N, C-alpha and C positions, 0 to 999 in steps of 0.2 A: 552486564549483556549480551549474549552474540553478537553479530551483526549484520548475521538472517534474523535477529530476532526484530533488533533496532531501527528493519527499515520493512515489519509486520508480515515476514515470508515466515515459508511453516521449515520446520525441523523439528527432528523426535523432541526436543520437552515440550510442543505445541499441547496445550490445555485445552479445554473446553470450553476453560471460563474466558481464558484469551479469542478464542475463535467467536464466542456472544458477543463478545465486546464489540468486534466488526458491524452482527448484526442489530446492538441494540443502536448506534452512530448509526446506522441504515435507514431505522426504525424511528429513530426522531426528524430524521429527516425529513418521511415519508412523512409523516404526523397530517399535516397540512394540507400536502397534495390530495390524502386519501382524504382526510373532511372534507375538500372542495368536492371532487368527484362525490363521495357517498352524499351533500346535501345538493348538487345538481341533478344526479339521478332523483332525489326525491323528491325535488319542482317538478323536474319533467316527469316524475309519473303522475303528480299532482295537478298541473295545468295540463295534462291531457286527459285528466279523466282516470285512469285505468283503478284497478281495484285491488285494493293492499298498500295502496304507499302509507299507508299511519302502522300498518306492520313493521315492514322494509323502514319506518325511521326508526323507528325500535330498537329494532337490528342496530342498525347502522351506529344511532349510540352505543350501543354493548359493544359491538364492537372495538367501536375508534373509545371506552373509553380503556375497554381492558388493554389494548397498544399502550396508552399513556399511560400507566400501573405499570407493563412493563419494564414499558425504555425508563420508568425513572431508575428502578434499583434493580435493576436485572444481573442471576452471575453470575447464571452455568446451562446451561439442558432447553432450547429457546421452546418447552411441548404447549406455556400458556399460547404465547400468539398465533404457532401456528391453528391449536384448538379450535379458538376466536375466531380463526382465519374460514374455515373448515363449514364453522357454525355460519355465517355470512355467506358464505357458499351454496349449502345444503339447503338453505331456509330461504334467502335469498336473494340467491337466479331463479325458483321458477316468477318468485312475483316482477323481476326484472321483466320476465324472459314473455312476460303474460299466458302461463300455460296456463289448460286444463282447467286446473285440481281446485287453481282459483274461486274458480265458479262453478265447482259444483258441492261449496259448501255453501253459509251465510258468512258477508265482511265482519260478522262482530266473530265468529271462529276465525277468523285469518287474522285477526285484532290480537286478541286472546292468543292464536298460536304467535305473535310479536310478540309479544309484552310474553313471553316465555323465553325466549330466544333470548331479549334481554335482561331480564330477571337471571340466567342460564351465566349471560357474561359475566351482571356483576356480582354474585356470590365468589365466579371465577375470582374475581381479580381483588373481592378483599377478603374471603379466604386465604387469596397468594399474599398480599397483603402480611395482612397476621403472620404466617408461617416464615413467610421471613424476617417477621424484624424478634419471632423465637425465637426459630431455629441459626445453625450454625453453619460455614463452611466446614465439610471434613478434609484433616488433615490435609498435605502435600504427598501423602500417600498412594500409589497406583501399583498394582501387578503386573510390571504388565512384557510383550512377546518380546526378549532382548535380544535375541536376534537380528529378530526382523529391525526392533527399536533402535538400535542402536546407528544406524548406516541413515539414517536419518528419516528423509522424503526418499530418497532411492528404497530403501529398507519400507519405503509401506508400498510403496509399486507398486515392489517387488510379492509383498506378500498377500499382496492388493486382486495383483494378478494369478500368484499362486491357487486363490482361491476363488477367485471368478473361471479361470482355467478346468478346475476340476469339480467344481460341479458342473459345468459345462459338457467338460467330458463323463460324468452319471448321469447326465439326462441323454447323449446322446447313445452311449450306452445301455438303460432304460427301455428309449426307444425302440431297440432291434433287439428288444430280449435277450440281449446281453448276460444277465444278470441275475435271469431267474431261478440260477440256482443255489446265488447269495441267500435271496431272500426266503426260498425255498425252510434253510436254516437255518431262521431268523423265527423268535417267542410270535407266539398272536398277538396283533396289535402292535409290531412294530413297524412297521409299514406308515404310521402320520408321522410318529416320531423323528423316522428321517428325511420323509420332505419338508416337515416344518422345521426342519435343522436344514436343508439344502436352502432355503425358502429365505431365510434367515441370514449364512452365511454369504448367497448372493448376493442379497444386498449389501452388504459390508462392506464386502470385496467392491461394491462397483460406488459406496461411499465413497471411501480407502482412494483409490484410483479417481474417483470425479474433486478430492481436495487434489490432487495433484496436480489435471489435467487446468484448475480452474487458477493455479499459482501462476501457470508458465513455465512449471517445472517440466511439463511432459516434450520426451522430442517426440519427429509427424511421427516414428514409425509407432509408438505406443499409444496416441490419439488415435493412426489408422485401432493397429489393433482391437482395442481399449468398446471404438462404437460400432465393430464387427463386432464382438463378443456380446455388446447388449443391441445388440437388432437380434445377432442369433437368439441370446436368450428369452426378449420377447418373446418370437417368435414360436420357442418350446415350450414357454409359459402359455401361451394360446392357446395348442394344438386341439386341446379342447373346445374352440372358440368360450373359453372365460376370461376376459381384457382383466377382470376384475386380478386375476392370478399375476399380472407381468408389471399391475400398480408400484409394486411395495420395491423394484428396482430405479423407479421412472421416478418417484418419491425420491428415492436413499440421491441419484447422482446431483438431481434437482438442487436437493442442502447441500450436498459435498460443493459445488458447483460458486453455488449461492457466499457456503460461508469462507472459502476458502478467495474470493473474488471482489466479496460485499457488496456488487450487485448483480440485482437476482436478471438470474438467465433470462432473457426475455425468447428469444431463434428457440432456445433448447424449446425452454413452456411452447409455445406457442407449436411446436412440431408437433414436437408429445398429441398433444389436446385433440392439433387435424389429425394424426394419423388415429386417436383412439376415438374419436366424434365418427370419423369415415367406415371406420370398422363396423364401429357397433352396427349401423345400419342394417350393415347382412349379417349380421352374427346369431338372428330366430335362423332367416335360411336355411344359414351352414351347420344348426345341429337340429332342424330337421332333417336333414338331406343323406346325417351322420349319425347321428345317435342313435343310440339305442330304441329300439320301443315292441310294439308287439311284431311290426311286422319285418322284423330286422336286427342284425345281434351287435347293433352300430361298428362305427368300425377306426383302426387304430392303427394311426402313419404311424414311420419312421421317418431316422431327419433325411432320406434321403428323396423323402416325399414332401417336403412339408413346404419348399416354392413352390411346385408347382399345387398344393393347397390354397396357402397363399394368393397367391395367381388365380383360382379361382373368387375365393376368400374376395379380394378386389374388384373382381368384378361383377361381381355378384352387390355388391354394398352401392359403382356406380350405378348398375339400372337402378336402387333402389332411391338410390339421388337425384339422379337423372329423370325415370320411368315414372317414379313410382309407381310400377306395374304391382301388374295380382301374381303370388308365387305360387305357382303351383304345390301345393301341401303334400307329405309326402306317404303313397298312399294311395289317392284317388285317379277316378277313372282316366282313360288320356285326354288330354284335352281339357281337364276341368280346371277350372278357374276358384279361387279360394280369394278371397284382398285381404292383406295379411298386413296391416299394419302397423311399420317396420319403428323398434325400437329408437329410440334418439341418444346419447350421451344425457341430455337433461332429464330425462328418465328417467336415467341409471342412478343420478346423482342426486337425485327430488328427496329430500328426505320429511320436506311442507306438507305431505301426499299422507307423511305418519304420522307424524304430531295433529296434526287436522282428522285425519280417522281417527285418535281416538279423543280429543275432545268431543267431538260428534257424538262418542260411544258413548259416553259417562252424559255427556249433560243428554241428549237428546232421548237415547238410549238409556237412560241411567242404569249404565251396566257398573258396579262397584269397581274403585280401585283394589288391586291383588297386596297390597298394605306388604308390600318389600318380598312379597315369595321369589319371584326372580332370582333374586340378589341372594336368599335363604340355600338354595339349589347348587351353588360354584362351592363351596365345600367340598361336595363329595368331587365333585370336576372333577377336583385336579389328583386324587388316583390317579397313576398311572394304566392304562388300560392292559399293559400285560400283564402287572398286580391283580382288576378285575374286571375283566373281560365284557363281563353284562353289568358295567357301568351308565347309568344315564350318559344321552348323549347330548352330547355337547351343545346340540340346541335345543336345549329342554328349555333353558326363559325364553326362548323367539317362543318357542310352542306353546306353552302355556300361555303366554299373551294371545298368539291367531286365536287355541280353542278358546278362551275365558274371556275373548272379545265381539266373537267370531267371524274370523277371516275365516277362518278353517274351520272343517273337520277333522278329530285325529287322524282320522285313515290319510289324508290328503296330505298330513305334513312326512307321511317319510316318504313320497315323489316329489317334494315341491317345499322351498321354504320361502317363505315372505319375510321381508327381511322387515330393521324396526329401528335402531338409532339409539342411542345412551339418552336424548333430551324425550323421544315419545315412551319409550321403558318406563324413565323415574316417571311422570307423567302417569300411564300407564299404573303405576305401583304408589302412590300418592298423590294424584291430584294436582288441580289446580293451584300455585306457585309452588309447593307443598315441594313437588319433583322435584322444578327446575332450581329451586334452593338446595334440595337435599342433590343433586348432581354437580352443582357447579360448586357447593360448598369442600367437595369430597377429592374434586381434578382439583379445585386450586390450591387445598392444604399437602396434594400428591406433587404438584408440579413444584412444589416449593422444596418442596422434598428433597426431589429430582435433580434442582438448581443448588444446591448447595451439597449436596453427595455431590454430583461432576466438579461442579466450578473448579478443581484444583487436581483432577485425575486425568492423566495423560490421552490423547485421543487412542492409541494406539497402544490402548491396556486391556485387560478385562472387562472392568471396568468400564472401559469407550463399547467395549462390543459389550456390553447389557443394557449401556449406554442406550445406544442402537439400536438392538430390539425389541426395547419399550418404544423409543421413537415411528420403526416400521410399525407396530402394532394402530398405537392412537394417530397416525393418515390417516392408514386404511383400516380406519374405526365406523367413519357413519353410517354404514348401515347393518354394523354391529345391535346384540345385548353384550350384557355387562357378564353373563355366564363367558358368549363364545371368546372377546375380548383379553379375561383374566386366564381362561384355559389355555390359547393359543400364545398368547405371553409367557406363561408363566413356562410352558413346553416349549418354548424356546429358549430362555433363558434359562431353563437347567440342560438343556443339550448345551449351550455355547460356554458354562461355564464348564462343560465337566468334557467335554472337545478344547477350551483353553488350559486350562488346566496341572493337564505336560509339562509346557510352553514357556511358562510365566514364571517371573519372578519378584519377590515383590521390593521394594527401593521404593526411597524418598525421592522425592523429586530436586532437579535443582532450582539454585534458588539461583538471582540474579541480579542483575546491577541494571536500575536501567538507567537509560541512554543517557546520556548526557546533552543539556538542551545546547 
């Protein structure tokens, strides 16, 4: 083994399995503190008489057991603990924050929701464990980006900055309408494919450079350029006042910093969450001012206008936070004020409301489950729109759920998409318990396969980028249904495959001798 390897530093031979071992050791060290925090929070909720205490306790049990199971024998990409923690956040935080949603439904439904989340975690852990016993790690063969990977960490930095710079340049040129002629020559339906590729490619680039920065291998100039590009990309991605567009890069940078340093990037995460929470307060007002409506064609911004737009957005968010004032609605008479409730970040990530809604719909209104209909429509959605221009909408599964359970009529689905999430979708298809077991078992088995596939793959390789694409999709899937998740992931992976294929070389990973004791 090389000196760099023996000290735990990154080099061109770094495999996903080696990064996973850092995460696994960290997870083991955090198991007891996590248990203490969850027990303490449950006790606090109980002693203060907060509703949903039992539901939060059930969710905590499911999450903690999942982390214990994974840390016992993990070998590859840590998707299962990420999904488990995500579930605790999007279903448990509304209880901790005493969100209004838990008062809108009977407490028996809240408890059932907690049990469903626990069953989901246990089913995922069980299927993952079985899968890890039945499957075997793939051979140590990777399709590497040879010209970059042979330079080691410097090559990682080079390819990462190349990707980030190219994506940023494309976005700027597109924003100033300099690429109109290029897009006019492309076949119909090409635009979504191009932008899906840019999103995933940018996330992969930020991940690679974040690995270098987290391992202390980057100099001060590289760090400054990286954070400048990170902020610029976040502004460009959010220029239409949809913050979720910037979340993929935020997640991948956090993962890269964590994996390479073996320490949670608390300062980075705190700053990112504060920024998202703050801007989230003013996004509705900004959309009202600048989005297309019956009275206005909407406003498009160029790169040069973004600083002033974000300055205005900051001002609007500050007003919403400090004054909680009434915002004038677009098209209202001069001086007329309409009360406006500003959406918080908690409202955005609250999937408990979706799970409670579908529980209530089936238990109270006796609406029958869909029995798998939202999953059966996925195969046709994988056909590219270039080949089938009139194929169903990507959100077809979401539309079916909303119309069937009475959340929307069909006409309104052309103007508004109401999110669901994987677990509420499974409940809507198969009912209580069976839905949670089904989606948990499927994801657990899939995660076990991914771990075995990635454990011996080099980070900077075709397999590595495909795995990162799946990670980006799953970490941003908290409000997606399966049809959206599968089709978006499939499209991005096919694009990455085609883009990387001319530049990769099949090679066997270097065999190294363990360091001397």
